C-alpha positions in Angstrom: 63.6 128.1 100.9 65.9 129.5 103.5 64.7 132.7 104.9 68.2 135.0 104.4 66.9 136.2 101.0 63.2 137.2 103.5 65.1 139.0 106.1 67.4 141.2 103.7 64.2 142.4 101.9 62.3 143.2 105.2 65.3 145.1 106.3 65.1 147.5 103.6 61.8 148.1 104.8 62.1 148.6 108.1 58.9 151.3 108.1 56.6 149.4 106.9 57.4 146.1 108.6 57.2 147.7 111.8 53.9 149.4 110.9 52.5 146.4 110.3 53.8 144.4 113.1 52.4 146.9 115.5 48.8 147.0 114.0 48.8 143.2 114.4 49.6 143.7 118.2 47.2 145.8 118.3 44.6 144.9 116.8 45.4 141.1 118.5 45.3 142.9 122.1 42.0 145.1 121.4 40.1 142.0 119.7 40.9 139.6 122.2 39.7 141.6 125.1 36.8 142.8 123.2 35.9 139.3 122.4 36.3 138.0 126.1 34.1 140.8 127.1 31.6 140.0 124.4 31.3 136.3 125.8 31.4 137.3 129.2 27.9 139.8 128.2 26.3 136.8 126.0 26.9 134.3 129.0 24.7 137.1 131.3 22.5 137.3 128.9 21.4 133.8 129.0 22.0 132.8 132.2 18.5 131.2 133.6 16.3 132.8 136.4 15.1 129.8 137.7 11.1 130.6 137.4 9.3 130.3 134.5 9.3 133.2 132.6 6.1 132.4 129.8 2.6 134.4 130.7 4.6 136.0 133.4 3.9 139.8 134.1 4.3 142.4 136.8 2.2 144.7 138.0 3.2 147.7 139.9 1.0 150.3 141.8 1.3 153.2 144.1 -1.8 154.6 146.7 -2.4 157.7 146.8 -3.5 159.0 150.5 -2.6 155.6 152.1 -1.6 155.6 155.6 2.2 155.5 156.4 2.6 152.1 158.0 3.9 153.6 161.0 1.0 152.4 163.2 -0.2 149.3 163.7 -3.8 150.6 162.3 -2.4 152.0 159.3 -0.3 148.6 158.6 -3.7 147.0 159.2 -5.2 148.8 156.5 -2.2 148.6 153.8 -2.9 145.0 154.0 -6.8 144.8 153.6 -6.2 147.0 150.9 -3.3 144.8 149.6 -5.7 141.5 149.9 -8.2 143.1 148.3 -6.1 143.3 145.2 -4.9 139.9 145.3 -8.6 138.9 145.7 -9.7 140.6 142.5 -6.8 139.9 140.7 -6.6 136.2 141.1 -11.1 136.2 140.2 -10.0 137.4 136.8 -10.8 134.5 133.8 -7.6 134.7 132.2 -5.1 134.6 135.5 -4.1 131.4 136.3 -2.4 132.7 140.1 -0.8 136.0 142.2 1.4 136.5 144.4 2.2 140.1 146.2 6.2 140.3 145.7 8.9 142.6 146.0 11.1 141.8 143.2 11.2 139.8 140.8 14.7 138.5 138.7 16.7 140.5 136.3 14.6 143.6 138.1 17.2 145.3 139.8 15.3 146.2 142.9 16.6 143.8 145.4 16.2 143.5 149.1 20.3 142.5 149.9 21.1 140.4 153.4 23.1 137.6 154.7 22.3 134.5 156.2 24.3 132.2 159.4 24.2 129.6 161.1 25.6 131.2 164.2 23.2 134.5 165.6 24.2 137.5 165.1 27.3 137.3 163.0 26.1 139.3 160.2 29.4 141.3 160.3 31.8 138.6 161.1 34.0 137.9 158.4 33.7 134.6 156.7 30.1 134.1 159.3 27.6 135.0 156.7 26.4 134.3 153.0 25.4 137.2 151.3 21.9 136.4 150.1 18.9 138.7 147.8 15.5 138.5 149.8 12.2 137.9 148.2 8.7 138.2 150.2 5.1 136.6 148.8 2.2 134.4 149.9 1.7 130.7 149.8 1.4 131.5 146.0 4.6 132.9 145.3 6.1 129.2 144.3 3.7 128.1 141.9 3.2 132.2 140.5 6.9 132.0 139.7 7.1 128.2 138.1 10.1 127.7 140.6 10.7 123.9 141.1 10.6 122.8 144.4 13.2 120.1 145.5 13.2 119.2 148.9 10.7 120.2 151.6 7.4 121.8 151.0 6.1 124.8 149.7 3.9 128.3 152.0 0.8 127.6 153.0 -1.6 130.2 154.4 -0.7 129.6 158.1 3.0 130.7 157.4 2.1 133.9 155.7 2.5 136.9 157.7 2.6 140.7 157.3 4.1 143.8 158.2 5.4 147.4 157.5 8.4 148.7 155.5 10.1 149.5 159.0 9.2 146.2 161.0 12.6 144.1 161.0 11.0 141.4 162.7 12.4 137.9 160.9 10.1 135.0 159.5 10.2 131.5 161.5 10.4 129.6 158.2 12.1 130.4 155.2 12.6 128.7 151.5 16.5 128.9 150.4 17.8 128.0 147.2 19.8 124.7 146.5 23.0 127.2 146.4 22.5 128.1 149.7 21.5 125.2 151.1 24.4 123.4 149.4 27.0 126.0 151.1 25.2 126.2 154.5 25.1 122.2 154.6 27.4 120.3 152.7 26.3 117.1 152.0 23.4 117.1 154.1 19.7 118.1 154.0 18.8 121.6 154.8 15.2 120.8 155.2 14.1 121.3 159.1 17.5 123.1 159.8 17.7 126.4 161.6 19.8 130.0 160.8 19.8 133.0 161.2 19.0 136.3 159.4 20.7 139.6 159.0 22.3 139.1 162.5 19.3 138.0 163.9 19.6 136.3 167.5 16.1 134.2 166.8 16.5 131.3 164.4 14.5 131.1 161.2 13.8 127.2 160.1 14.3 126.5 156.4 11.1 124.5 155.3 11.4 123.7 151.5 14.7 124.2 149.0 13.8 125.3 145.5 16.2 124.3 142.9 17.3 127.9 141.4 16.0 132.0 142.0 18.2 134.5 140.3 18.7 137.3 142.0 17.0 140.8 140.8 20.6 142.5 139.8 22.5 142.0 136.7 25.5 143.5 137.1 28.8 142.0 137.7 28.9 142.8 141.3 26.0 139.9 141.8 28.2 137.4 140.0 29.6 135.6 143.5 25.8 135.3 144.9 23.9 135.3 141.4 21.5 132.1 142.9 21.6 132.6 146.7 17.8 133.6 147.1 16.1 133.2 150.2 11.9 133.4 149.9 10.0 134.7 152.8 6.5 134.3 153.6 5.6 137.9 154.2 3.1 140.7 152.1 5.2 144.2 152.9 2.5 146.9 153.6 3.4 150.0 152.4 1.7 152.4 150.1 2.9 150.5 147.1 2.6 147.2 145.8 3.9 145.0 143.0 2.0 141.9 142.3 3.5 139.3 140.2 0.8 137.7 137.8 0.8 134.4 135.7 -1.7 134.4 133.0 -3.6 131.2 131.5 -1.5 129.5 128.4 -2.1 132.1 125.4 -4.3 135.2 127.6 -1.6 136.9 128.7 -2.1 139.9 126.7 -5.8 139.8 127.7 -4.8 139.6 131.0 -2.7 142.4 131.1 -5.1 145.0 129.5 -7.8 144.1 132.5 -5.5 145.0 135.0 -5.8 149.0 135.1 -9.6 148.8 134.8 -9.6 146.3 137.3 -7.6 148.2 140.1 -9.2 151.6 139.4 -12.7 149.8 140.0 -11.4 148.4 143.4 -9.9 151.8 144.8 -9.6 154.7 142.2 -7.4 156.4 144.7 -3.9 155.3 143.0 -1.5 155.3 140.4 -1.0 153.5 137.2 1.4 154.4 134.5 2.4 153.2 131.5 5.4 151.1 133.0 2.9 149.8 135.9 2.1 146.5 133.7 5.2 144.3 132.3 5.8 141.3 130.8 8.5 139.7 132.2 10.0 139.5 128.6 10.3 143.1 128.4 12.0 143.3 132.2 14.3 140.9 130.7 14.7 142.6 127.6 15.4 146.3 129.5 17.8 144.2 131.9 20.1 143.2 129.6 19.6 146.4 127.1 23.1 147.5 127.8 25.0 144.4 127.7 23.3 143.4 124.4 24.6 147.2 123.4 27.8 146.8 124.6 28.6 143.0 122.8 27.3 144.6 119.5 29.4 147.5 119.9 32.2 145.3 120.7 31.5 143.1 117.5 31.7 146.0 115.2 35.2 147.0 116.7 36.6 143.9 116.2 35.1 143.7 112.7 36.3 147.0 111.7 40.0 146.2 113.2 40.2 143.2 111.7 39.6 145.0 108.6 41.8 147.5 108.8 44.5 144.8 109.8 43.9 143.0 106.7 43.4 146.1 104.4 47.0 147.3 105.7 48.3 143.9 105.1 46.6 143.6 101.5 48.0 147.1 100.5 51.5 146.5 101.9 52.0 143.3 100.5 50.8 144.4 96.5 53.3 147.9 97.2 55.9 145.6 97.8 55.0 142.9 94.8 55.1 146.4 92.3 58.5 147.1 93.9 59.7 143.6 93.1 58.8 143.6 89.6 61.9 143.1 88.4 63.3 140.5 91.1 60.2 138.5 90.6 61.0 138.1 87.1 64.6 137.5 87.5 64.0 134.9 89.6 61.3 133.5 87.1 63.8 133.5 84.9 66.2 131.5 87.0 64.0 128.6 87.4 62.0 129.9 90.3 57.7 128.3 90.2 54.9 130.3 90.6 54.6 128.3 94.0 57.8 129.4 95.2 56.6 132.9 94.5 53.6 132.4 96.2 55.6 130.8 99.2 58.4 133.4 99.8 54.9 136.2 100.5 53.5 134.0 102.8 56.6 133.3 104.9 57.5 137.0 104.8 53.9 137.6 106.1 54.2 134.7 108.6 57.3 136.4 110.2 55.8 140.0 110.4 52.8 138.6 112.0 54.2 136.2 114.1 56.4 139.2 115.8 53.3 141.0 116.0 51.6 138.7 117.6 54.1 137.6 119.8 54.0 141.4 120.6 50.2 141.4 121.0 50.0 138.9 123.3 52.3 140.8 125.8 49.7 144.2 125.1 46.5 141.4 125.9 47.7 140.4 129.2 48.8 144.2 129.9 45.6 145.2 128.9 43.6 142.6 131.0 45.2 143.6 134.1 44.0 147.6 133.6 40.7 146.5 132.6 40.9 144.3 136.3 42.4 147.3 138.0 39.5 150.2 137.0 37.1 148.4 135.7 36.8 145.2 137.9 36.9 142.7 134.7 37.6 139.1 135.1 40.9 137.7 134.4 41.2 136.8 130.5 41.7 132.8 130.0 44.6 131.8 128.2 42.8 129.9 125.3 41.1 133.7 124.8 44.9 134.7 123.9 45.9 132.0 121.5 43.2 131.7 119.7 43.7 135.6 118.9 47.1 134.7 118.1 46.1 132.3 115.5 43.6 134.0 114.1 45.5 137.4 113.4 48.3 135.0 111.3 45.4 132.9 110.0 44.0 136.3 109.1 47.3 137.6 107.3 48.0 134.6 105.4 44.8 135.1 104.0 45.1 139.0 103.6 48.4 138.2 101.5 47.2 135.4 99.5 45.9 137.7 96.6 48.3 139.6 96.1 50.9 136.9 96.6 49.2 135.0 93.8 49.3 138.5 91.3 53.3 138.4 92.0 53.5 134.2 91.4 51.7 135.2 87.8 54.3 137.8 87.2 55.8 136.9 83.6 60.0 136.7 83.3 59.9 138.4 80.2 57.2 141.1 81.3 59.7 141.8 84.2 62.6 142.2 82.5 61.7 144.2 79.8 60.4 146.7 82.7 63.9 147.2 83.6 
């Protein structure tokens, strides 16, 4: 089949051809970028935290009338209050372990800083590695359920305590494997010294854990998502957080027992409805916006694809009605049903192909605009190519029904309509 008759027919319907081609182009540009956004959101939602999330929950509370921690006596009193809570929580029959902690993965409350192999190099360009600091005691690793791959865990002797305002750096830390690999590529990090936040006093790495995600979930954390540094430290302030691992199957009972137990120890505190949260709830809250965005983008894609398919079906059906006589004449001259079907399929392929090529340029341009204004990553070529193939295939599927109806036109029926 030659393309000359098809091109001649399309020139007579320029407005319809241009509208469908532009609709396909816009759909391709939007859908490609939307699918890319959905993929990024899904990847982020399913990113592993590095902890054992089952039977884990967080307790957050604040004391009323507690010292501000500006002097040694106030710090000591705050630490005693915190240790009383820890001792009581660890004695609960449904609790396996408890550790004080400043934050958790996905909690979106972080203490960030920098580490370096040279003293005082916090602000030196290229001389530091970005990290998130987790503070806890000797039970922090076992409570979180992280996997130690080298060195040792914290002991009671390692644990210190200080106020929020004290900037004294710890003598020992545990780091994640991504930090160890970056600082000491090809060698062991255990026993090596590094410097925290531009300090001139060295800190020794005593252990390496496989993985621990930072608390932040935004795209700004992508470059250091697993750069976590663990310090053996209790922070003394007028509020505290405790991460609790319940015994298997006993988490609900342990969570219900928390408020009454803490009030019994010291009634001068505040516990609200969000003070005791399971890690499952923390995960759901952290990724609620990402899941919502993925669903929204999915709905937009389906609507656009549906509208485009409907436009192709409608326009082709209109053209079939207009060409009723020509179809009948071709059939009378010996054209087979398959020839009529192929005619409309090739016609649609030419329109969809032209629209898809324009859509590729629009998709790249839209992605560049999103990169500039919304810090979006560059869209991989494969997304655009798959989108191009999908839109062309959609066009072929949409044109099939009206094209088949055209192929069933009887030569006698068509000529009688003249």
